[in-house]
N, C-alpha and C positions, 0 to 999 in steps of 0.2 A: 404886032409885033410890040407896043408902047409895053401892052401890059405883061410881056413876055419881059422885057427889059427889066419890066419897077420887080418883076419877082426874080431873077436871078441874082442881078448885079447886085444887092444890096447884100442878099445870101451868102454868094462867095466873097465877100468884103468878111463878114464874122460866120456863115456856114451854119449858124446854130450849134457850135463845136463846143466842144469843153472849152478855145481858147488860153487864154495867158491868166494865171495869177500872180501878182507880186512882181516885182521892179527886179527881184531875184534872180528869179525864173526866168524872166524875160531877157537879163543879160546872159545869162546864159542858152542862149539856142533855146529856149524852152525844153530843157533837155533837166524836163523833171520830175516825171514818176518814180524816181529812189529817194527824192528826199523828203525830209521826216522831221516833223519836232518843232514847226511852226503851222500856225493860222492857213496860210497857204495851201497848206497841202488840200484843204477841202475842195479845192477844186482842181489842182493838180495831180493830186490821186487822194485819195480821201483817206486811207487805212495811213498814212502819218501821220494821219491825227493824236495818234493813238500814244505817240511818244509825246506829247505837250504835257505841260506838268502843273501849268495854273492857267488861269482864266486870263484870253487874248484877245483885245481885239486889234482888225485891220482894215486900214482902208488903203483902196488904190484906185490909180489914172490913170487911165493910156490914152494918147492922142497920134494918130494914125495918120503920116502922111500931110498934115499939118490942114487935117479938114475936121471941122468940128462935126461934120454929120457920120465923123466916123468914132467921138468919144466914146470911150467906158469908162464907166464906175462901178466899183463894188467896196463892198462892206461887209466885214466878216469878222461874229463871234463866237468862239469857241468856249467851253467850259469844260474839268475834267470834273471826273464823278469818283472821288476818293482817290487814295493814293495809297503803294506800295513801293518798300523797298528792295531791289536785286540783285544783290551782284554779280559780276561779271566776271567771268573768267581771262578777258581780254588782256594784252599787256599793250603800257602804252610806251613807248621809243621812251631809250633816257639818254644821259649826254654820252657823247660819241665818245667810245670805250667803255661807258659805265653797262651794269645787267639792267634791261627793261622796268621796269616800277608795276605794278601791279597797278591795275587801274580801279579806281574807285568806284564803291556800287550806286548802280543807277537807279533811277525812278519813271514810273512811270503813273497812269491813273489806273488801278484797283477794278473801277468800274466801267474802264472805257471813256471816252471823249464824247460829248456831243456837241456841233459847233450849228449854226442856221447864218444862211447869205443872201444876198438883197443885189441885183448887177443890171445895169441898165448899156445897155448901145445902141449909137444910133442916136436922129434928131428926128426934125418936122414930120419930114415924109417918110422914115422908113427906121423901127424902133424896136429890140429886143428889150423884154423884162422878163426876169428870170428871180423865182424865189424860192432856196431849196434849203434841206435839213439834212444832216450828214451822223454818225455815228463810225465810231471807231474801234476797235477792242485790242488787246495787245493780250500774246500767252508768250511765255517762252522767247524764243528769236523773231517770229510769224505775228503780222498783225495784217489784220482783216478789217474791208469799211465799206458803207456802204451808203447812199445818197440817195434822192429822192429831189426832181429837179416839175417844178410849174413854171414855165416855159410861154411868155404869151409873145406874139411878132405880131407885129399893125404896124399897114403901109395907109398912108393918109388917102381919100376915098376909097377904099376895097374893104377896106375894116380891121378885126385882132382875127387872131384865134390862138388860143389855148389847147395846152398840151401837155402831160405828163410824161417825164421817163424818169427812169433809173438808169445809176451808173453803180461797179462795182469795182474794189480797187485791192491788195495785196503786197506786204513787200515780206521780205524775210533778209535776216542778216547772214549770209552765211558765212564771214567772217565778222565776228560781232565788234562796233565801232572803227573798221577799216572798208569792210565790202558788204553791198546792200545791193539785192534784185530788187526793182521794182514795177508792176502788169498792171494794168484798169483796163478797162471796157465801160466805155460812155454807150449812152442810149440801147443800151442791151436788146430792149424789147423794139427795137429797130421804128419805134411810132410814126405815126404818117402826120403830116404834116397842111397836106392839102391833097386833094381829089385831082388837081389840075398837074398832069403829066405824074399822079405819082410822087409828090414832090413828098419825101420823110425828111424830118431829121438825121445830120450825119449818123452813123453809129463807126466807131473809133475806139480801138484797140491801142493802148501803146504799149510799150517793156522796155528797160532799162538799167541801168548799174552806174551805181555810186562808190568810187574809188578813194579812200582818203589816206593820201599817200606819206603827209607828214600831218600835223597838229595845225600846219598853215597851209596844204593843199588840199584841193580833193578836184576830182576830175569824174564827170559826168558824160554819160553818153545816152543816146535813147531812135529807137524807131516808133515811128506811129505812123498806123495804116487807118485809113479811113478806106471803107471797103468799096467805094466809088472809083478811091485817088488811087496815086502811085505812093508809094511807100515815104518816108519823110525820113532821113538821118541828120541828127543831131546832136551836137559836142557844144562841149562846157568844161572852163577851166576855169577854179577859184581861188586865186589866192588872197590870206591874211597874215600883213606884213609884222602888223604892230595887234593886237586883242580888240583894238574900235574903232579897226578899217578894214574893207575887205574888197578886193579887184576885181573884175569877173570878164571873161570874154565868151564868145556863141560862135557858133556855125549852125545855119540849118540848112542841108540840101533842097528839096524841092519849091523852097519858094529864095532859096537864093539869096538867103539875108543873113547878117554878117551883128552882130550886137557886143557892147562894152557897158559897163555901170561899175556902181564905187557902193557900196554901202558901210554906213558907221553906226556903229552899237554904243550907248550912252544909257548902260544900267538897263531896264527894262523896256526901255525902247529904243526900235530900230527904226534907221530910215535907209532911203534903197533907192537908186534911181540908174535905169538904163536909157539907152540909146540902142538903136535900129536903125538896115538900111539896106533898102531893096535897090539895086538899080536900074529897074524900072518907074516903081512908083515915090522911092527918097527914104524920108526919111519920119521915125517913129521914136515917142517918148513915151516914157515909162517912170512912174514914181507910186512910194508904198510905205503906209507908215506904220507899223503895230506900237501895241503894248502889251505890259503885261502886268498882273495882278499879283502880290500876296508871297507869301516865301517858297524858294526855290528847290 
């Protein structure tokens, strides 16, 4: 019985699943599969990396329920490979009563974007370490990406287990700069973690939409389905009252969790904070910092 609890309880806390990347996603209820153009796309939907225009590094820290045994830390680096300008036919809203203004030309990496991630969850008794490499490429209004993870799970006194797993992601701009659809499949090979009770790394499918109602308002919705659990429905709202400040709200149905957060943009530096609340377990806190280099 003790062995069973050691194996099951920590795994439920982290689940070896895709998890959360970035305080922005955390504040939006982790409805992040349709978000693009940020370094945290490496974990949320690798296809979204394709819209990055500059080399970017990001650090993410998470504390769950004020327990040091449930801390998460992640470091991600993304490197665009070449750049090309692509004009778009989309229009941006003009002033009230005025005709819409044509959107400016957009750019993305000519040869795709490569990214690397290191992540750690847990404490001394139980921890998970993850090293990953990903790549995303955009052609037209479609982005595709994939990543490979080396996941190590360690339990004090029982040793460690290392496995390799793969993830695929895709996004499409249904209405350019307005409405996007994203989907990802985590652990497509259903990798086995241990022979005990045929324990496997979760296989998780996510699909969702991001709708930019205006230059200030973004709405996101998402469904996440672990093959062994009920579906989790998530939704988030992002409001940008001024260019340098963002406010966010989010909800998730399966975990019965509410979240909120803010973001500050200072040139190439972005700092985001989020707090989430689960009635039975309490508060979690999320902080992420990202920095880009080079000309936009």
